C-alpha positions in Angstrom: 97.7 110.2 121.9 96.8 108.5 118.6 99.6 106.9 116.6 99.2 105.5 113.1 100.2 101.9 112.6 101.4 100.9 109.2 102.9 97.7 107.8 105.2 99.2 105.2 108.9 100.1 105.3 111.9 100.2 103.1 112.1 101.0 99.4 108.8 102.3 98.1 107.7 103.1 101.6 104.3 104.8 101.6 103.9 105.1 105.3 103.3 108.8 105.3 100.5 108.6 102.8 99.0 105.6 104.6 99.1 107.3 108.0 97.5 110.4 106.5 94.7 108.4 104.9 94.3 106.4 108.1 93.5 109.7 109.9 91.1 110.7 107.2 89.2 107.4 107.4 89.2 107.6 111.2 87.5 111.0 111.1 85.1 109.9 108.3 83.7 106.9 110.2 84.6 107.9 113.8 86.8 105.0 114.6 90.3 104.3 116.0 93.3 104.5 113.8 93.7 100.7 114.1 90.2 100.2 112.9 90.7 102.7 110.0 93.8 100.7 108.9 91.7 97.5 109.0 89.1 99.1 106.8 91.8 100.3 104.4 93.4 96.8 104.2 89.9 95.2 103.7 89.2 97.6 100.8 92.6 96.9 99.3 92.1 93.1 99.5 88.6 93.2 98.2 89.7 95.3 95.3 92.9 93.4 94.7 95.0 96.5 94.9 97.8 97.6 97.3 97.3 99.4 100.5 99.3 102.3 99.1 96.9 102.5 96.1 93.9 102.7 98.5 95.7 105.3 100.6 96.4 107.5 97.6 92.8 107.1 96.4 91.6 108.2 99.9 93.9 111.3 99.8 92.7 112.3 96.3 89.0 111.8 97.4 88.2 109.0 95.0 87.6 106.6 97.9 85.5 107.7 100.9 84.3 105.7 103.8 81.4 108.0 104.9 79.2 107.6 101.8 
């Protein structure tokens, strides 16, 4: 069973969006959920944006990892 791992909680919690985006990235690049989260965190850090921002961009299709 695959379980999404996120590092957010509390007010402004975006864990559902992050988990959904994690799954999408995992499918796009055929990797584990942990690896997908690392890719998302790296994209967020390199773009100087939040993990939640990257997750929402993945969900709306403006960021893809299979290009």
